[in-house]
N, C-alpha and C positions, 0 to 999 in steps of 0.2 A: 504493499500499499504506499502510495506517495503522498506527501503533504506539500501543499503549495504555500510558499512564504515569500515575502518581499525580498529583493536582493539585499544581501548582507552589507549594509553600508551605514556607518555611524553606530547603530545599535546592534551590530552583528553578534556580539558576545551574549547579549541578553536574549536575542532571538534563538540562538542555538541552545541556551539553557532552557528556554521555554519549550523548545521542540523535544528535548531529551528528558524532560522531567518525568514522564510516565513510561519511558522505555525500560524494559526489564534487562537486568544484567545477564549476559550470556556466558560469562566465564571470567577468569582472572589471568593476569599476566604478571610474572615476577620480574622485577628490575633491581638493579643495584644502584644505590644513591651514595655519592661521595660528599661528606660534610666538609665544612671549612677547615676542620682539623685533620682532613684526609682519612677519616674513619669511614669505612664502607659498610652500609647496612642494606638488608634486603627488604623490599617493599612490594606488597601485593596491590595491584590496581584492578578495580572492577571495570569490565569492558562492556560497552553498549554500542550499538550502531543503528542507524536508521537512514533510509533513502528518502530524500526530499526533492522538491522542485523549487528552484529559486527564480523568481520573476525579475525582469529588469525594471528599473524605475519607470514610472508612468510616462515621463517625458522622453524616454529612450526606447520604448517598446518596438518601434520601427527599425531601430538600428541594431538591437541586440536580442538574441533569442533567449528563451528560458533555458536554464541549466538543470540537468538531473545530477544531483551530487549525493554522495554518502557522507554522513556525519559519523565520525568515530569518536567516542567519548571514553577516555580512560581516567579514572578518578580513584584517589586513595581514600578508602572508606573511613579509616580511623587513624588520622595523623597523630604523631606524638606531640605532647605539649612543648611549645617553644619553637616549633617548626611549621612553616606554611604547608598547607595541604598540596600534594602533587595532583594537578589536574590538567589533562591535555585534551584539546578539542581540535580535531583534524577534519578538513574537508577534502574530498577527493572525487574525481569524476569516474573512478573505478568502482565497480559493484562489489559488494561484500555480502557474503551469504553465511558466514560462520565466524566463531570466535577466532579460530585459527587464521582465517583470511584477514580479520581485523588486526590481529597481532602482527601479521606479516607486514601490513601497511605501516603500523607503528614503528617497526624495526627499520623499514625503509626510511622513514622520516628521521629516525634517530641518527642515521648516517650523516645528516646535514651538519651535525656538530663537527664531525671529523673533516668534512669538506671545508668548513669554515676555518678550522685550524690549519688545514693544508694551505689555503689561500693566505692566511696570516703569515705562515712561514715564508711563502712565496713573496709576499709584499714587504714584510718587516725584516725577516731574516736574510733573504736574498737581495732585498732592495730592488726588485724587478722594475719598479716604476722610475728608478733613478738612471736607467740605461739611456744612453745618448747615441744609440746607433742610428744611422741615417737611411738604411734600406730595410724593407720588410723581411727579406731573406735572412739577413744577419740577426734581426730581432727575433725571428722565429727560431733560429738556431740557439740563441741565447736562452730564450724562454724554455725550450725543450730541455736544455741542460739544468736550468733552474727547477723544472718540474721534477726531474729525477732526484735532484738534491732534496727538494721539499718532501717528496714521497718518502725518501729514506729517513729524513729527520722525523717525520710523522710516525713512521714505523718504529723507530727507535724510542720515541716518546711513549707510544702505546705499549711497547714491550717493557719499558722501564716501569710503567705504572702497574702492570700486572705481575711482573717478576723483578722488582728492583735489585735484588741481591744476585741476579744472574751474572755470571762472569762476562766481561766485556767482549770476549772472543766469540760469543754467541751472535754478535752483530757487527763487530769491527775486526779488521785484520790486525795482525801484529804490528804492521807498519803504521797503520792509522793510530793505534794506541801509542806507539812510540812518538809519533808526530805531536799528538795531543799532550803527552808528557813534556815534550820539549817546548811547546808554545804556551801552555797554561800551567801555572804553578798549582800545587795542592793547597796552598794557604787559603783559608777562608771557606773551604768546602767542607763544612762540618755536618751538613745535613745528610750526606750520603756515606755509606760504608766505603772506605778506601778499597780500590781494586774492583768495585762492583760496576755493573752496567750503568746504574743511576749516577755513579760517581763520574763516569766519563761523559755521560749525557750532559751533565752540568758543565763540564769543561767545554764541551762543544757549544753549549748555549752562551757561555762567557765570551767565546770568540765573536758571537753575534751581538754582544752588548749587554748580556744578562749580568747584572751587578749585585743583585739583592743578597747573594751568598756572602758578600763581604761584611754584612752587618749581623750575621748569625753568630 
C-alpha cells in the first residue's frame, strides 16, 4: 500500500515521523557505536520500512513527476542515559520487501562515512586542490596516484582501528617502516604501543601535519 504525501521540503523530518508512527517493527539490526572515549558498544536498532509516494509542490507539478520512495527507519528503542538516541531515516527509490533488504540498504548508506574519509585524505592529506598542473592529462595522472595513496591510508586507518596492536608489517614493508623511523621521531607518540601498526599510522599522519600527539 502506497501513501501519498507532499514533497519533503522544509518539514521533511516531521512528515517522515508522521508516516512511520504506526508502522510495525520488522526486525532488529546490531551496530557498533564508538564513544568519544573510543569505547565501542553494541546497539540494537528497530527496523521499519514503508513505501510512499511523494508529490511535487503544487506550483511545480507540470515540471516534476511524483516519486515512489521507500522510507527506512532505524531507531534505538532504549538509549542509555546521557547519550542521544540513535535514529536514522533514509529515503531510497529502491523497493524493500524484508528486514534483510532494509538492513542491506542501511549498510550501503553507512559506507558513505568511509567515502567521506577517503575524500578528506585526498583533499587535506594529499592536498589535491593545491595542484598547479596546466593540462588535464597531467592532472588526471596526479589524481590517480593520489587516489591510490588515499585508499591505502584509509585502509591503514580502518585496520588500525580494528586491530591497533597488529605488527606494522601487516600493512607496511620493511623499507617503509625504516623510512618512517628515519623521518619521524618516536617522541610524543605516547598514545600508541611502540612497534604497533597504530604507532606507525600516527607517524604517517604526522608527515601530513597531524600534531595533537605532541600534547599527550
